[in-house]
N, C-alpha and C positions, 0 to 999 in steps of 0.2 A: 170923287170918292177915293180914298187911299186903298191900295190893295190889302187884302187880308191874308191869313195863313192858317193852316191846320198843322198842329204838331203834337207829339206825344211820345210815350215810351211803351215799348212792347216788353212784357215780362210774363213769367210763369206765376199765375195767381193761384198759389198752392191751396189757399183756404177759400177760394172762389167768392171773395167779398167785393171785388172791383177796386180794391185799394192796394197799392204797392207797399207791402210791409217789409221791414228789415228781414233779410234772409231769403227773400223771393228774388230769384235770378232774373236779370234782364236778358233779352234775346237779341243777338246780333245776326245780321244776314237775312232778316225777314223782309220780304217785299211788301210794300204798302202802296195801294193804288186808290185814287179818288174817282169814283164812278158817278155818273148822272142817274136820273130816275129810271132810265132805260137800260142801265147796266153797262153803258159805254163809258170810255174814259172821258172825264170832265174836261172842260175848256177853261183856260185862264182868262184874265182880263183882256188880253189881246186876241182871243179866239184860237189860241194854239192849244193843242192837246197837252194835258198835264201828264207828264211821264211818271211812271211808278218810281218810287225811291226805295232804297234798302236801308234798314236800320244800321246804325254804327255799332261799334263794340260796346257802347253804353246802352243800346236798345232804343236810342232816340231817333226820331224821324221828323221831317218838316216838308210841307208842300206849300209853296208860296205863289204870289201874284194872283190871288183869288179875288173874286168879287161876290 
């Protein structure tokens, strides 16, 4: 099975509709962590703890090597 990934963009959802509209600012420097069902850091395909990542200047993040 090839590894998967989770990625996305963090932004200010000014109208609270869950859709990034023009004019809604992206947020840089936000820490994003992937947790398991017990609230602990998830493991990757190799059994290693998946480290939290920080969004870039464009608000984008990506966590990879998932199964």
